N, C-alpha and C positions, 0 to 999 in steps of 0.2 A: 349458437346454431340450434336447430331443432331436429328432433327425430320423430318420425311418425309412429303412433301407437295403434295397434290393431287388437282385436279380440281373437280367440282361438279359432273363430270361423273365417278370419281374414277380413272382417269388416273394419273400416277406418273408424277410430274413436276420437282421437285428438292428436295434437303435436305437442311434445314437451320440450322445454328449453333445457339444453345440456351445455356443459362447459366446453368451450373451444379448446382449452388446454388439455382436455382428455380425449375428446372425440374429433377434434378438428385441426390437429397439428400436421406439419409435413413429416411423413414417416422417415425415420433415420435407420436405413437398412444396415449399415455397419454396426451400429449399437445393438440392434435386434439380433444380428448374427452372433455378436460377442456374448450377449446374455444367454442366447440359446445354447451355445457351445458350453458355457459355464454350467448351466442347469443340467445339460446332458452328462457332463463330466461328474457332477455331484451324484448322479444316479449310479455311477459305476461302483461295484462292490469292492474292487481293488484287492481281491482275495488271491490272486495268482501268487504261487509260492514254489520255489525250487530249493533244493538242498545244495549247500556248498560242500567242498571236499571234507570240511570239518564236521559236517552233519550227517554225511552218508555212513551207513553202518558198514563196518569192516575194520580190518587191522591196519595199523600204520606201518607195519613191518615192511621193510624193503623186499621186493619180490625176488631178487637175486643179488649176489654180491657185485660190488662195483666193478671189479677188474678180474681178468683172467679167463673169461669165458668167450671172448671174441665177439660179444654182442653189445648192442647199445645199452647204456646205463638206464635204469628205470627206478622209480620210487615205489610208492604204495599203490595198491589197486584202487584207491579212492581219488586218484588224480583225474582232473577233467578230460584228459586225453584218452582215457580208457573207458571202454563200454561198462556202464553201471557205476561209473564214478560220479563225482559231484559236478555241478554246473557252474561254470565261470560267468560271473556278471549276469546271473539269471534274475528274473523278477522276484520281488518280495512284496508282502502286503503293504499297501500305501493308500493314502487318501488323494483323490484327484480333484477335490473341491478347489474352486477359485474364488477369491474374494473380489467382490464388485462394489463400487460406490453406490450408495442409495439412489443418487440422482440418475445413474445409468440404468438401474432397474426400472425406475419410474419412467424414464424416457422410452425404454423398450416397450413397456406395457402400453403406454399412450400411443406409441407409433403403430403397434399392431391394431389397436382399437380404431385408430383413425384410418388406417388402411382398409379395414373391414367396412367402415362406414362409406369410405370413398368408392369402394367397389360393390356397394350394396349387398354385402354379405352378412349384415346384421339385421335381425328382425326383432322388434320390441313388442311384447304383448302386455296387456294390463295385468294378467295373472294366469297361472296354470293350476287349476284345481281339479283333482281327481278324487272320487269317493273311495275307490279301491284300485289296487294295481291292475292296469289294463294295457297291454301292449297295443291292442287295436286302437285304443283312444289316442295314444301318442302318434301312431301312424296316421290316423285321421287328421290330427292337428297339423302334422307335416304336410299332408296332401292339401289341406285347406289353405295353408300359408305358402304353398308352392316351394317347399324346402325339399331338396333331394341331395344325396351324397352324404359324406361325413358331416355330422352335425354335433354341436356342443350346446347343451342347455345350461344356462347360468341363472341361478336363483339366489335370493338373498341368504337363505338358509337351506341346508340339505333337507329335502323332502323325500323320505324313504318310499313313499308311494310312487313318486316320479322315478326314483332310482330303480325300483323293481319293475316299473313299466317299460323301462328302456333296456333291460338286461338282454332281451332276446332280439334287439334290433341291432344289426351289424353296423359298425362304425358310428355309433351314437354313444355319447357319454353325458353325465350330469356332474356339475361342480357348483360350488358356491362362490360368491363374489370375493369373499375374504381370502380365498386361496387360489384365485385365478392367476395363471402363470403364462409366460410366453410359450412354453411347450404345449400347454393345453390349447391355446388359441391357434397355433400354427399346425397342430395335428388334425384340425378339422376345417372343412371348407366353409361351413356356415355356422353362425352363432345365433341362438335364440335366447334373448334376455327378457326377464320380467322388468317392469318399471322399478320395483323395489331393488332389483339387482343393479340397475343403472344408477340409482341414487347412492347405493352403497359403494359402487365403483368410484363415483365422484367424491364421496367422503374419503376414500382411501388414496386416490391418485389426483384429486382436483387441486385447486388453488389453496384450499385450506391445509391440505397435507403438505404442499410445497413449503408453506410458511413454517410448518412444524419441523420439516427436515432442515430448513435453513437455520432455525433457532437451535436445533440439536447440534448442527455442524459447528455453529459459533461456540456453543458450550464445550464441545469436545476439542475445538481448536484452542 
């Protein structure tokens, strides 16, 4: 399939051939959802912590003798049934990460990219070059390209000039193709990619990367 390439002024330049296996597959929503949940879970700190009755400060001495007072028997003041006591079955620090097959991650990335192309939510530009950080320049580029709403700029390498230029623009972020994730793409309505970023994405998730994954799976098997 082909993607149209424009300049930062919105003028058509050319159409580039891209891999159908990356930008033209049928989106698999269940897989995208599963990968999204896994990536969100991996971001959890898992630092919630409560003290058990053995960790709460205080004496283990029995509060009153067992018999002879006409009252119910009680143990120490650290029991979970008393105020200030320990917590029964409370949360402890843990990891929420989920392991996913490589092919599932690959399918999720390509599904989101294909969905963006299908809904015309991807714009490809030849390059984005700024002499110095300028918020106004990025806003002008968005206006020329007709981009509005939450936007993600994807470049081959992180350009600090572009990053600084977008800091004051609400709901706009910059990332590089190597670390593009399902969360990144689903968090923004529109994607602005450079041609170099498109080629890098193909290198990472295209047919050549598929053959590498298959070979690695055979070796591990």
